[in-house]
N, C-alpha and C positions, 0 to 999 in steps of 0.2 A: 158314594154308594158303591158297595162291592158285592158282586154276585158270587165270588169264590173266596172262601175264608182265608186260604193261605196267601192270597195277594194282600189282604189286610194285615196279616201278621208280618209279612215281608216288609211292607211299608212302615209299620210301627217299629220294627227292629232297625230298619235303616235310619229312621228318625232318632231313635235312642242312641245309635252309634255316633251320630253327628253331634249329639248333645253332651256325650261323655267327654271329659277332659282326657287328652292323651297322657300316657305314662312315659316318663323319661327313664330310659334304661341305659346304664353305663356298660360299654363293651370294651374289654381289655384288649388292646392291640398288641402289647408286648411288654417284656421286662428286661431290664439291663442291670447288671451288678456293677457297682462302683469299685474299680480296682485301684485307682489312684486319684488323689485330689490335687488339682493344679491351681495355685493362687496367682492371679494376674492383677497387679495393682492392689488397692486397698479393699475393694468390695467385690471384685469379680472372682468367682469361683467356677472352675470347669471340672466336671466329673469325668475322668477318663474311665470309660465303661466298656463292658463286654455284653453284647446282647445275647441273653440266654434262652429267650422264648419269644416267638412272634416277630414283630418288627417295631422299631421305635420311629415315630413320626412326630412332627411338630404339632403341638396342641397341648391338651391337658395332661398333667402328670401328677402322680403321688409318690412320695418318698417313704419307704418302709425301713424301719430300723427295729431289729429284735421283734419281728412279727407285729409291730404296731405302726399305724400311719402317723408320721410326725409332721407331714406337710402336704398340702395340695397346692400346686402352682401350675404354670404353663412353661413349656420348653421355649426359651427365647432363641437359642442357637443350637444347631445340630451340625456337627462337623465330622468328616471322615478324612483323616490326615489334615491337609490344609484346605480341603474343598468343603464348601457349604452345601449340604445335601438336604433333601426332603425327607428321606427315610433311610434306615439302616436295618438290614435283615439279620436273622439269627446267625450266630457264630462269627460276627464281625465286631471290631472295636470301633468306638466313636467317642467324641467329646460332647458332653451335654451341659449346656448352661441354662439354669432356671432363671426366671424373671426376678423373683423376689426372695427366694429362699437361698441362703448362702452357708448354712451350717451342714454341709454334706460331709460325710465321713466314709472312709474305706469300709466296704462290707454292706453299705446301704443298697437297697434295691429301688430303682426308679421304674415305676409302672406307668406306661402310657395308656390313656383311655380316651374314648370318644363317647359323647352323649347322643342317644338317638331317641326320637319321639315315636312311640308305638301307640296306635289307636286302640282303645279298649273296646271290648265287645260286651254286651249285656249278658248276664247270666240267664240261662234258660234254654 
């Protein structure tokens, strides 16, 4: 029983927000341009890259070639000189090794992104 109508609408709205599935939103962390491809052994490929925008962190990555996404993978190794690092900021060079994609070419762009869950709100 409600004696004030707006309390009822607030409770119904809160219940609807809890029932709606959250939306997964991808947030681009940064981009790096591949300047040199370094092959180590038979299957290991390291992309010598220059971070042009944002920051590169370990996690999910997309490889762009000629304005098309050619692969989505995760960054397995991120190095700055000989040091293993967690992130590399804009205007720095780094070495990026992807887990499963090995067809990297000079000029490719590696885009680092994270997925975030955002709760939806009901319309109205």
